[in-house]
C-alpha positions in Angstrom: 24.9 -2.5 -19.6 25.1 -5.0 -22.5 21.7 -5.0 -24.3 22.5 -7.7 -26.8 20.3 -10.9 -26.5 22.1 -13.7 -24.6 19.3 -16.2 -24.0 15.5 -16.3 -24.5 14.6 -17.4 -21.0 13.2 -14.6 -18.8 14.7 -15.9 -15.7 18.1 -16.8 -17.1 19.4 -13.3 -17.1 23.1 -12.7 -17.6 24.6 -11.8 -14.2 27.6 -9.5 -14.2 29.5 -7.8 -11.4 29.0 -4.0 -11.5 30.6 -1.9 -8.7 30.5 -4.9 -6.4 26.8 -5.4 -6.9 25.1 -8.2 -8.8 23.5 -6.7 -12.0 20.7 -8.1 -14.1 21.1 -7.6 -17.9 18.2 -5.7 -19.4 17.0 -7.7 -22.3 15.2 -6.1 -25.3 11.6 -6.7 -26.1 12.5 -8.7 -29.2 13.8 -11.4 -26.9 11.2 -11.4 -24.1 7.6 -10.3 -23.6 8.1 -9.0 -20.1 9.4 -5.7 -18.6 6.3 -3.9 -19.7 6.0 -5.4 -23.2 3.0 -7.6 -24.1 3.7 -11.3 -24.2 2.9 -12.9 -27.6 0.0 -15.1 -26.4 -3.8 -14.9 -26.1 -5.5 -12.1 -24.3 -6.7 -12.6 -20.7 -10.4 -12.5 -19.8 -10.5 -9.9 -17.0 -13.2 -9.2 -14.4 -13.1 -6.0 -12.3 -14.6 -5.5 -8.8 -14.8 -1.7 -8.1 -14.9 0.1 -11.4 -15.2 3.8 -10.5 -12.2 6.0 -9.7 -9.0 4.1 -9.6 -10.7 1.0 -10.8 -11.6 2.8 -14.0 -8.0 3.9 -14.6 -6.8 0.3 -14.0 -9.3 -1.0 -16.6 -8.2 1.7 -19.1 -4.6 0.4 -18.7 -5.9 -3.2 -19.2 -8.0 -2.4 -22.2 -5.8 -4.5 -24.5 -7.1 -7.5 -22.7 -10.7 -8.8 -22.8 -12.8 -7.1 -20.2 -15.6 -9.7 -19.7 -17.2 -8.8 -16.4 -17.7 -5.6 -14.3 -18.9 -5.4 -10.7 -19.7 -2.5 -8.5 -22.1 -1.9 -5.6 -22.8 1.6 -6.9 -24.1 1.5 -10.5 -24.2 5.2 -10.7 -20.5 5.5 -9.8 -19.7 2.6 -12.2 -21.8 3.8 -15.1 -18.8 5.2 -17.0 -17.1 1.8 -17.0 -20.4 0.1 -17.9 -20.7 2.3 -20.9 -17.1 2.0 -22.1 -17.1 -1.8 -21.8 -20.7 -2.4 -22.7 -20.1 -6.0 -23.8 -19.0 -7.0 -20.3 -21.6 -8.6 -18.0 -22.6 -6.4 -15.1 -22.9 -7.3 -11.5 -23.4 -5.8 -8.0 -22.2 -8.8 -6.0 -18.8 -10.2 -6.8 -19.7 -13.5 -5.3 -22.5 -13.9 -7.8 -20.1 -12.9 -10.6 -17.5 -15.4 -9.6 -20.0 -18.2 -9.2 -21.9 -17.6 -12.5 -19.2 -16.5 -14.9 -16.8 -19.3 -15.8 -14.7 -17.5 -18.5 -12.7 -15.3 -16.1 -8.8 -15.7 -16.1 -7.9 -12.8 -13.8 -9.6 -10.3 -11.4 -8.9 -6.7 -10.6 -10.0 -5.6 -7.1 -10.3 -1.8 -6.7 -12.7 -1.6 -3.8 -12.3 0.2 -0.5 -9.7 -1.5 1.7 -12.1 -3.5 3.9 -13.3 -5.7 1.0 -9.9 -6.3 -0.6 -9.3 -9.6 1.1 -12.8 -11.2 0.7 -12.9 -10.4 -3.0 -9.3 -11.4 -3.6 -9.6 -14.7 -1.6 -12.8 -15.7 -3.5 -11.0 -15.1 -6.8 -7.8 -16.9 -5.9 -9.6 -19.9 -4.6 -11.0 -20.3 -8.1 -7.4 -20.1 -9.4 -7.9 -16.6 -10.9 -4.9 -14.3 -11.1 -5.3 -11.2 -8.9 -4.6 -7.5 -8.9 -5.5 -5.6 -5.7 -5.3 -1.9 -5.1 -2.9 -0.7 -2.4 -2.8 -1.2 0.5 -3.0 -4.9 0.1 -5.4 -5.5 2.9 -7.3 -4.0 5.8 -5.8 -6.2 8.5 -2.6 -8.2 9.0 -4.2 -11.6 9.1 -6.0 -10.9 5.9 -2.7 -9.9 4.3 -1.1 -13.1 5.5 -3.9 -15.3 4.1 -3.9 -13.5 0.8 -0.1 -14.1 0.4 -0.4 -17.7 1.4 -3.4 -18.3 -0.9 -1.6 -16.8 -3.9 1.3 -19.1 -3.3 -0.8 -22.3 -2.7 -3.0 -21.8 -5.8 0.0 -20.6 -7.9 -1.7 -17.5 -9.1 0.0 -14.2 -10.2 -0.6 -11.4 -7.7 0.1 -7.7 -8.0 -0.7 -4.8 -5.7 -1.7 -1.5 -7.3 1.5 0.3 -6.0 2.9 1.8 -9.2 5.9 3.1 -7.3 7.2 -0.4 -7.2 7.5 -0.3 -11.0 8.9 3.2 -11.2 12.3 4.1 -12.6 12.9 6.6 -9.9 12.5 4.0 -7.1 15.0 1.8 -8.9 17.5 4.7 -9.3 17.2 5.4 -5.6 17.8 1.8 -4.7 20.9 1.7 -7.0 22.2 5.0 -5.5 21.8 3.7 -1.9 23.3 0.3 -2.7 26.3 2.0 -4.3 27.1 3.3 -0.8 27.1 7.0 -1.8 25.3 8.2 1.3 26.7 5.4 3.5 24.7 3.2 5.8 21.2 4.4 6.4 19.9 4.3 10.0 17.2 6.9 9.9 14.4 7.7 7.4 11.7 10.4 7.5 8.5 10.2 5.4 5.6 12.6 5.2 2.4 13.4 3.3 0.0 16.4 3.2 -3.0 14.0 3.3 -5.7 13.6 4.4 -7.6 15.3 1.6 -10.9 14.0 3.1 -12.6 14.5 6.4 -11.0 12.7 9.4 -11.0 13.0 13.2 -14.7 13.0 13.6 -17.4 10.6 14.7 -20.1 8.7 12.8 -22.7 11.1 11.5 -26.1 10.9 13.4 -28.2 12.5 10.7 -29.9 9.8 8.6 -29.4 9.9 4.9 -31.4 8.1 2.3 -29.5 5.4 0.4 -29.1 6.3 -3.3 -31.2 4.0 -5.4 -28.2 2.8 -7.5 -26.2 1.9 -4.3 -26.4 -1.4 -2.5 -25.3 -0.2 0.9 -25.4 -3.7 2.5 -22.9 -4.9 -0.2 -20.7 -1.8 0.3 -20.4 -2.6 4.1 -19.6 -6.2 3.2 -17.8 -8.0 6.0 -17.2 -4.9 8.1 -19.3 -3.7 11.1 -22.8 -2.7 10.0 -23.4 1.1 10.2 -26.1 3.3 8.7 -25.5 4.8 5.3 -24.1 8.3 5.0 -22.6 10.2 2.1 -19.4 10.8 4.1 -18.5 7.2 3.5 -18.8 6.6 -0.2 -17.7 7.0 -2.9 -14.9 9.3 -1.6 -14.6 9.5 2.2 -14.3 5.9 3.3 -10.4 6.1 3.7 -10.9 8.2 6.8 -13.0 5.7 8.7 -11.5 2.7 10.5 -14.4 0.5 9.4 -13.4 0.9 5.8 -9.9 2.2 5.6 -6.8 3.2 7.6 -6.4 6.9 7.1 -3.6 8.8 5.4 -0.9 6.2 6.2 -2.8 3.5 4.3 -3.6 5.8 1.4 -0.3 7.4 0.6 2.1 5.2 2.6 2.4 2.4 0.1 3.6 4.8 -2.6 5.8 7.1 -0.4 7.4 4.2 1.5 8.1 1.8 -1.4 11.6 3.2 -2.0 12.4 2.6 1.7 11.4 -1.0 1.8 12.9 -1.8 -1.6 16.2 0.0 -1.0 16.8 -1.0 2.6 15.2 -4.5 2.2 13.1 -4.0 5.3 11.0 -6.7 6.9 8.3 -6.2 9.6 9.0 -3.7 12.3 10.0 -4.8 15.8 8.7 -1.7 17.7 6.4 1.3 17.2 5.3 4.4 19.1 2.8 6.9 18.0 1.1 10.2 18.8 -1.7 12.2 17.1 -4.4 14.8 17.3 -7.6 13.6 19.1 -8.2 9.9 18.3 -11.3 7.7 18.5 -12.3 4.3 17.3 -14.5 5.6 14.4 -12.3 7.9 12.4 -8.5 8.2 11.8 -7.0 11.4 13.3 -6.5 14.6 11.5 -2.7 14.3 11.9 -0.3 11.7 13.3 3.4 10.9 13.9 4.6 7.3 14.0 8.1 6.0 14.7 8.9 2.4 13.7 12.1 0.4 14.3 13.5 -2.3 12.1 16.2 -4.8 12.9 19.5 -4.9 10.9 19.5 -7.0 7.7 22.3 -8.9 5.8 24.9 -6.5 4.5 25.3 -5.8 0.8 28.7 -5.8 -1.0 29.1 -2.0 -0.6 26.6 -1.3 2.1 26.0 -2.3 5.7 22.3 -2.7 6.7 22.1 -1.5 10.3 19.1 -1.1 12.5 16.8 1.6 11.0 14.2 4.0 12.5 11.5 5.1 10.2 9.5 8.3 11.1 6.1 8.9 9.5 4.2 12.2 9.6 0.8 13.3 8.0 -1.9 15.9 8.3 0.5 18.8 8.3 3.2 17.4 10.6 6.7 17.3 9.0 10.2 16.4 10.2 12.6 19.1 11.5 15.2 20.1 8.9 18.3 18.0 9.8 21.8 19.4 10.5 23.8 19.7 7.3 20.8 20.2 5.0 21.6 22.8 2.4 19.7 26.1 2.7 19.8 26.5 -1.1 17.0 23.9 -1.7 13.5 23.5 -0.3 13.1 20.8 2.3 10.8 18.6 0.2 7.5 19.0 -1.5 4.4 20.2 0.4 2.6 17.2 -1.1 4.9 14.8 0.8 8.4 13.5 0.7 11.1 11.1 1.9 14.5 11.7 3.4 17.1 9.0 3.9 19.8 9.9 6.4 23.1 7.9 6.0 26.4 8.2 7.8 27.9 9.8 4.7 25.1 11.8 3.3 21.4 12.2 2.6 18.9 11.5 -0.2 15.7 13.5 -0.5 12.8 12.8 -2.9 9.1 13.5 -3.5 6.4 10.9 -3.4 7.0 7.9 -5.7 10.7 8.7 -5.7 10.3 11.8 -7.9 12.9 14.6 -8.2 15.5 12.9 -5.9 18.6 14.7 -4.7 21.8 13.3 -3.2 23.3 15.6 -0.5 26.9 15.3 0.8 28.8 17.8 2.9 25.9 20.3 2.7 25.7 20.3 -1.1 23.6 18.6 -3.7 25.9 16.4 -5.9 25.4 14.7 -9.2 26.0 11.0 -9.1 25.0 8.2 -11.4 24.9 4.6 -10.1 25.2 1.5 -12.2 21.8 0.0 -13.3 21.3 -3.3 -11.5 17.5 -3.6 -11.7 15.3 -4.3 -14.7 13.0 -1.5 -15.8 9.3 -1.5 -16.5 8.2 0.4 -19.6 5.8 3.4 -18.8 5.0 2.2 -15.2 2.5 5.0 -14.4 0.6 4.8 -17.7 -0.1 1.1 -18.0 3.3 -0.6 -17.5 2.5 -1.6 -13.9 -0.7 -3.4 -15.0 1.1 -4.9 -18.0 3.8 -6.3 -15.8 1.0 -8.2 -14.1 -0.7 -9.5 -17.3 2.7 -10.4 -18.7 3.4 -12.7 -15.7 -0.2 -14.1 -15.9 0.5 -15.3 -19.4 3.9 -16.9 -18.6 4.5 -20.5 -17.8 4.3 -20.9 -14.1 7.5 -22.9 -14.0 9.7 -20.0 -15.0 7.6 -16.8 -14.9 9.1 -13.6 -13.6 7.2 -12.3 -10.6 5.7 -8.8 -11.0 7.3 -5.9 -9.2 4.6 -5.6 -6.5 3.5 -9.2 -5.9 1.8 -10.0 -2.6 5.0 -11.5 -1.3 7.0 -8.3 -2.1 4.4 -6.0 -0.5 3.7 -7.9 2.8 6.4 -6.2 4.9 5.3 -2.7 3.7 1.6 -3.5 4.3 2.3 -5.0 7.7 4.2 -1.9 8.7 1.3 0.4 7.8 -1.1 -1.7 9.7 1.1 -2.0 12.8 1.5 1.8 12.7 -2.3 2.5 12.5 -2.8 0.1 15.4 -0.2 2.0 17.5 -2.0 5.3 16.8 -5.1 4.0 18.5 -3.1 2.5 21.4 -1.1 5.7 22.1 -2.7 6.2 25.6 -0.5 3.3 26.8 2.4 5.9 26.5 5.2 3.6 25.6 7.0 2.0 22.7 5.2 -1.2 21.7 7.2 -4.3 20.8 5.8 -6.0 17.8 6.1 -9.8 17.3 5.4 -10.4 13.6 5.4 -14.2 13.9 2.7 -14.1 16.6 0.9 -11.0 15.2 0.8 -9.3 18.6 2.5 -6.8 20.8 4.8 -8.5 23.4 4.5 -5.8 26.1 0.7 -5.5 26.4 -0.7 -7.4 29.4 -3.8 -9.5 28.8 -5.7 -7.3 31.3 -4.4 -3.9 30.3 -6.7 -1.2 29.1 -6.2 1.7 26.8 -8.2 5.0 26.9 -9.6 6.7 23.8 -12.2 9.3 22.9 -15.8 8.2 22.8 -17.4 11.5 21.9 -16.2 15.0 21.6 -17.1 18.5 20.5 -15.5 21.9 20.3 -17.1 25.0 21.6 -16.1 28.7 22.0 -16.0 30.2 25.5 -15.1 33.9 25.9 -13.6 33.7 22.4 -11.3 30.8 23.3 -11.8 27.3 21.6 -12.4 24.6 24.2 -13.1 20.8 23.8 -15.6 18.7 25.7 -14.3 15.1 25.3 -15.8 12.0 26.7 -13.4 9.0 26.9 -13.8 5.2 27.3 -11.5 2.3 28.1 -11.1 -1.0 26.2 -9.0 -4.1 26.8 -5.9 -3.5 24.7 -4.9 -7.1 24.0 -8.5 -7.9 22.8 -8.5 -4.8 20.6 -5.3 -5.8 19.0 -6.5 -9.4 18.4 -9.8 -8.3 16.8 -8.1 -5.7 14.7 -5.3 -8.0 13.5 -7.7 -10.9 12.9 -11.2 -9.4 12.3 -14.4 -11.4 12.6 -16.7 -10.7 9.7 -20.4 -10.0 10.1 -23.1 -12.6 9.4 -23.4 -13.5 5.8 -19.7 -13.2 4.9 -17.4 -16.1 4.7 -14.6 -15.9 7.2 -11.2 -16.2 5.5 
């Protein structure tokens, strides 16, 4: 690649033909402020909603900007951030923060999934740039509204999916686009998660709400349930009311190379199975198979119909024929396997330690670089890619690597998959219509069956299960899950 400066405009990159694929010239930081380098203009005034855990790490990566406001429903969990950025104003309710504080340029949202949309929408409607942790939203309609609002209000959006900025993901894309493993028609992805409790029911034992936690604000727009320590600050991902289980937690990061390399849109069908499932908690383990239509071919690669298989909770794919016995079949933490008609590509989460396999052997291959790189993506570069775009002129800014628009297909796929898990008693492949946000082959009067309550007991040394089931209207369940109705006191988006 030619690294000499050709033009000072970020969007006017020199285009050259490399191995039949259009290539973007990588310009040095002396010419542009993007690609992970700070732009030479004033600092942003940033407010953060959700400042413990991942939110604290995001703030640390944004510490070159002005941190002017901090909001968390749990002031004990947030005290580390309050102490580090002691000059920032402190809030428990983001709605009060956004109403009262007029100096905010951009907002970080690192709350549980169920409050991503209400916080992001409130900020964007005030024309604040927005960074939201992955997955983008808790429901498909929320995701659509967030994407649409970012576009209408012309704000810069970024999802906290650092894999989208990673070098490894870009190298995987370039290898696949070069045609080295041929056309990909099958992908397997897996994770060892969950690392938290799943598969159970809401706890009955009452717990006293910690004095520093505003439980009502934590529940936010979701269904109101009594407080329990199983939900916050760590366990919320396993409960449908607040999260979407392992697929929503690790799926964005593991599946990013699939969507970027294969240019996938929303799935057209899905089928699922799992361990015991109920409407309160995600299952301990699940398998999901999603089908995607063919896309436009690339210069060196056909883009046929693709089937994507997801496994979690200990499930893993079978070792495929032709896989070399000399290497382990992926990391126990999780992995990804692309199967093409001329070879395979195996990698760990976030695209790490990828290997190209042809004719039963691992081969060394280097593809031409055709994508721009983000400097230090996992140690601040992903956040800086966002702040860089926020500071650019809206007429010619370069969109960040994980904007809402770029993350919608991946997010929708995750949410369609988790829907199918709960509908598995229908015992068929469900046909997804993305435009209408519904399954085409679910009758308006059809019911699905799911566990209502269950417990395990030992009889004569043998584990047995006593499970009570209930039935629900499937079409109504899909509609209310895709387009949730918020509880009283929360503005419907």
